[in-house]
Every structure is written in C-alpha cells, then in structure tokens.
C-alpha positions in Angstrom: 0.0 0.0 0.0 1.0 3.6 -0.5 2.7 4.7 2.7 2.0 8.4 2.3 -1.7 7.8 1.7 -1.9 5.3 4.6 -0.3 7.8 7.0 -2.6 10.5 5.7 -5.6 8.2 6.3 -4.4 7.4 9.8 -4.2 11.1 10.6 -7.6 11.8 9.3 -9.0 8.7 11.1 -7.6 9.9 14.5 -9.1 13.4 14.0 -12.5 12.0 13.1 -12.4 9.5 16.1 -11.6 12.1 18.7 -14.3 14.6 17.5 -17.3 14.6 19.8 -20.0 12.2 18.7 -22.5 9.6 19.9 -19.8 6.9 20.1 -17.5 9.0 22.4 -20.5 10.0 24.5 -21.6 6.4 25.0 -18.1 5.2 26.0 -17.7 8.1 28.4 -21.1 7.5 30.0 -20.6 3.8 30.6 -17.0 4.3 31.9 -18.2 6.9 34.4 -21.3 4.9 35.4 -19.4 1.7 36.0 -15.7 1.5 35.3 -13.2 1.5 32.5 -13.8 -2.1 31.7 -17.4 -1.2 30.9 -16.2 1.5 28.5 -13.8 -0.9 26.9 -16.5 -3.5 26.4 -18.7 -0.8 24.8 -15.7 0.1 22.6 -15.3 -3.5 21.4 -19.0 -3.5 20.5 -18.8 -0.3 18.6 -15.7 -1.5 16.7 -17.4 -4.8 16.0 -20.2 -3.0 14.4 -17.7 -1.0 12.3 -16.4 -4.3 10.9 -19.7 -4.8 9.1 -19.8 -1.3 7.7 -16.2 -1.4 6.5 -16.8 -4.8 4.8 -20.0 -3.5 3.2 -18.2 -0.5 1.9 -15.3 -2.5 0.5 -17.6 -5.0 -1.2 -19.9 -2.3 -2.6 -22.9 -3.3 -0.5 -23.1 0.2 1.0 -23.5 1.5 -2.5 -26.4 -0.8 -3.1 -28.1 0.3 0.2 -27.6 3.9 -0.8 -29.4 3.3 -4.1 -32.2 1.4 -2.5 -34.5 3.9 -0.9 -36.5 1.3 0.9 -33.6 -0.5 2.5 -31.9 2.8 3.4 -35.0 4.2 5.1 -35.8 1.0 7.0 -32.3 0.8 8.5 -32.3 4.6 9.2 -35.7 4.3 10.9 -34.6 1.4 13.0 -31.4 3.3 14.1 -33.4 6.4 14.9 -35.9 4.4 17.0 -33.0 2.8 18.9 -31.4 6.1 19.7 -34.7 7.6 20.8 -35.1 4.5 23.1 -31.7 5.3 24.6 -32.8 8.9 25.1 -36.0 7.7 26.8 -34.0 5.5 29.2 -31.8 8.5 30.1 -34.7 10.8 30.7 -36.6 8.4 32.9 -33.6 7.6 35.1 -33.9 9.1 38.6 -30.4 8.2 39.7 -28.5 11.0 41.5 -25.2 9.1 41.2 -23.5 7.7 38.1 -25.7 4.8 37.4 -26.6 6.0 33.9 -29.2 3.8 32.2 -28.8 1.2 34.9 -25.2 0.7 33.8 -24.2 -0.9 37.2 -26.5 -3.8 36.4 -25.4 -4.1 32.8 -23.1 -6.9 32.0 -20.1 -6.4 29.8 -21.7 -8.7 27.2 -24.9 -6.5 27.3 -22.8 -3.3 26.7 -20.9 -5.1 23.9 -24.1 -5.9 22.2 -25.5 -2.4 22.7 -22.3 -1.0 21.1 -22.8 -3.3 18.0 -26.4 -2.2 17.6 -25.6 1.5 17.8 -23.4 1.2 14.8 -25.3 -1.5 12.8 -28.5 0.5 12.9 -26.9 3.7 11.4 -26.7 3.5 7.6 -24.8 6.8 7.7 -21.8 4.9 9.0 -21.6 2.7 6.0 -21.9 5.7 3.7 -19.2 7.4 5.7 -16.8 4.6 5.0 -18.0 4.4 1.4 -17.0 8.1 1.0 -13.8 8.0 3.1 -12.0 4.8 2.2 -11.7 5.3 -1.6 -10.0 8.7 -1.1 -7.0 6.9 0.3 -6.7 4.0 -2.1 -3.9 3.8 -4.6 -5.7 2.6 -7.7 -2.4 2.0 -9.5 -1.7 -0.9 -7.1 -5.0 -2.6 -7.9 -7.0 -4.8 -5.4 -9.1 -1.8 -4.4 -11.4 -3.8 -2.1 -8.4 -5.3 -0.3 -6.9 -1.9 0.2 -10.2 -0.6 1.6 -10.4 -3.5 4.0 -6.8 -2.9 5.2 -7.6 0.8 5.7 -10.7 -0.2 7.6 -8.7 -2.5 9.9 -6.3 0.4 10.6 -9.3 2.6 11.4 -10.6 0.0 13.8 -7.3 -0.3 15.6 -6.9 3.4 16.2 -10.5 3.8 17.2 -10.3 1.1 19.8 -7.1 2.6 21.2 -8.6 6.0 21.5 -11.9 4.7 22.9 -9.9 2.7 25.5 -8.0 5.8 26.5 -11.3 7.7 26.8 -12.5 4.9 29.1 -9.5 5.1 31.4 -9.8 8.9 31.6 -13.5 8.8 32.3 -13.1 6.3 35.2 -10.7 8.7 36.8 -13.1 11.6 36.2 -15.8 9.7 38.1 -14.0 10.2 41.4 -14.3 14.0 41.0 -17.8 14.0 39.7 -19.1 11.7 42.5 -18.5 14.6 44.9 -20.9 16.8 43.0 -24.5 16.9 44.2 -27.1 15.4 41.9 -24.6 15.4 39.0 -25.8 12.0 37.9 -29.3 13.2 37.1 -27.9 16.2 35.2 -25.7 14.0 33.1 -28.6 11.7 32.4 -30.6 14.7 31.0 -27.6 15.8 28.9 -27.0 12.3 27.6 -30.7 11.9 26.8 -30.9 15.2 25.0 -27.9 14.3 22.8 -29.3 10.9 22.0 -32.6 12.6 21.2 -31.0 15.1 18.8 -28.9 12.5 17.1 -32.0 10.2 16.7 -34.1 13.0 15.2 -31.3 14.1 13.0 -30.9 10.5 11.7 -34.6 10.1 11.2 -35.1 13.4 9.3 -31.9 13.1 7.3 -31.7 12.5 3.5 -29.3 10.1 1.8 
C-alpha cells in the first residue's frame, strides 16, 4: 500500500475519532457509570459494528443500500428508534449518582451488544466509509477492495485505542464527579438530549 496515503488516512482517522460524537459520549457514559472495563466492552461492541460497515463499503454493499430507498429508510428508521429509546432511558432515570441507564446492572456482554447495535443501525456509518476509504486508495496498485479492508482495519485499531484511552480517563473523572451533588441526574438529562437530537437528525436526514 501507498505509505504516504496510509499515513494521511491514519491522521484523518484519528481526528475523526476524537471529534465529539455519539460513540464517544456512549463510551464516556458507561465508563463513568461503571468503570473503564465497561467502557472498553462498549468500545469493542462499537468497533465490531464497524467491521460490518467497512466490509460492506469494501464490497460495494453500501452503494447498493444507498441506491435502495426502501432499505436505506428501513435501516435509518430502526437506528433512529433505537437512539430515541436510549434517550427515553436516560430521561426516565432518577439516579443521582452515576448509574446511567442502569449501567451498574449491565453486564459487559450487554454493553458489547449495545455497542454493536448502535453502529449497525446507522446506515450513515456505511456511507461514511464508502465516501472516506476510496480517497486513500492507490488505484495503480489494484486490489481496491483489499486496500479498503486494510484501511478499515487500521481505522478499527486506532478507534479502539482512542476509545480505551477515553474509558480510562472517564473512570478517573468519576471520582471527582461523585463529589458533585445530583450530578448523575444532570448527566442523564444531557445524555438523553444528545441521543434525542442524534436520533431525530438521523430520522429526518436524507441520503
């Protein structure tokens, strides 16, 4: 693979990963609510969901979804409903400490599955990779799908490293936040509002 293009891709991937978004928010929330292991389990789920999107983009399946209005809208609606459900969970929580969405009762496997669902039910993620990966492919080398898959693996690795670092930092932040009165309820409201906005944006978005 082209080293210059690969390094450029890595830089772009890191910037995109650290930018505030629903994935970062979800990892932070679970790490603060429970511990860094919960955040890492969530990160594994999110990255596992990305595997499907990356493979779909490399094989051209994402393009087929993009051109199928019915499939695109069905996946988009399912993703929006799931995000709105997460928002409802946050709003209804009455916890004053960091037990966001009942996270202390959630097993690592449950958080892993929730991470997968968050990514699988968002067709915009597939379209994101469909638009991003080809820009860093050297077509002179051929094997374009293979290059896209390799770039996708690189994206996954850096994303998991960054999400894990966020999990560790968030666990340390919990000790300070626990001293604040009623902060858990306020964070639940903020988290719910963000999930609500993301869900509505996804539901109302065009292809």
